[in-house]
N, C-alpha and C positions, 0 to 999 in steps of 0.2 A: 612400661606403660608404655604403649600402644605411638609410634608416629604419625602427626598431623597439620594443618596446619597454625596450632596454635604458639603461639608463643612461650618463653620458656614464666615469664612472670604467672597465663594465665595459667602454664600447667601446674606453680603453685602452688594459685589456690582455690586451683581443679582440688587437686590431694592434699591438698590441707585443708576442706575443707572436707571432704570424702571422708579421709581420717579422723578425723576431726581430734589429731594428736599434730606434733613440726617437737617432736624430744633433740634435746639436747645434746651433745656427747661434749665433753672438759673431761680432761687425764694430766696430773699430771704431770704424768712421765711418759714417756714413747711404751706403747703397746700394741698390743693386736686389731688397729684400729679397725679393719677386716668382722670378725668376730662380736663387733661390739652393734660395729650397722646391723650386719642379720640378723643379729638374735632382734633388732627395733625392726628391720624388716618384717621378718618371720612376728614377727608379735600386731604384723600392721599399715607403719610410719611406711613415707611414700618421699615420704621430703625429710631430711635430717642437717643440725646444724652441729655448726665443730668451729667454736667455740676459736677464735685466736689468742688468746691466751692460754692457752695446748699447745703444749711444745712438741713443736712439727703437723704443728696444724696447716701446713700447705701441702704438705705431702699429706698424709694423715685425707686433700682433699680432692688432689690429683687419683692417691688408690680409691675408693670409694666408689671413683667415678667413672675409674678404668673399669672394679673390681663390677660392678653395675651397668656398667652403657644404656642412661636414661631409664632405666627405673625403679629409682632410686637418685633425688638429688639432693647435692650437696648443695646448704647451704655453712657462711662464712659467718660467724658474729661478733659483736661491736665492729665492725673498721672501720677505722678510720679515717682514715687518708686516703688518699685521691690513686701513688701511690702501692697500696695493701690494698684496695680495688684488683685493682688490674695485676697485681700479679692472682688471690686470689681466682681471678677472671683465667688468666691463664693461665694454673693449676687443676682449672676442670669446674668450679666453685657455679652452683644456678641462679643463686640469688647474694646476697647482699642487704644483712640484717646489723643498723646502726642506730645506737639505743637520744643521736640528737640528728638535729636538719646539719649537714653538714656542702654548700649545693656544689664544691666541688668533685667529695665520691656520684649525688645521683646527675651532675654532670655526665664526667667517665660511667657512665652505669645509665646512662638514657646512649649517649652519644654508640651503645655497642648495641 
């Protein structure tokens, strides 16, 4: 992904629309997240989601974000509180996904 003046939100929406897919990584044990992300990237994905119920989710978000350095944006799924949202952001996450309206999570993300 080339650098631009677009916000992360705009980049995520644009990339997802362009590829038509937002694959999700949910493993039951720590594994090689990079190989899964690489396979998704090689398949055309430019945004991937790591579910927060995956063991080592924050480490996976950080590892993938560092490995792909903006070529593959990392979303975190089912983020239910502002503390978790902040941790995702600090670990390099580009997008917070949540199944309901949680004003505190929205406020935190909008303020960054």
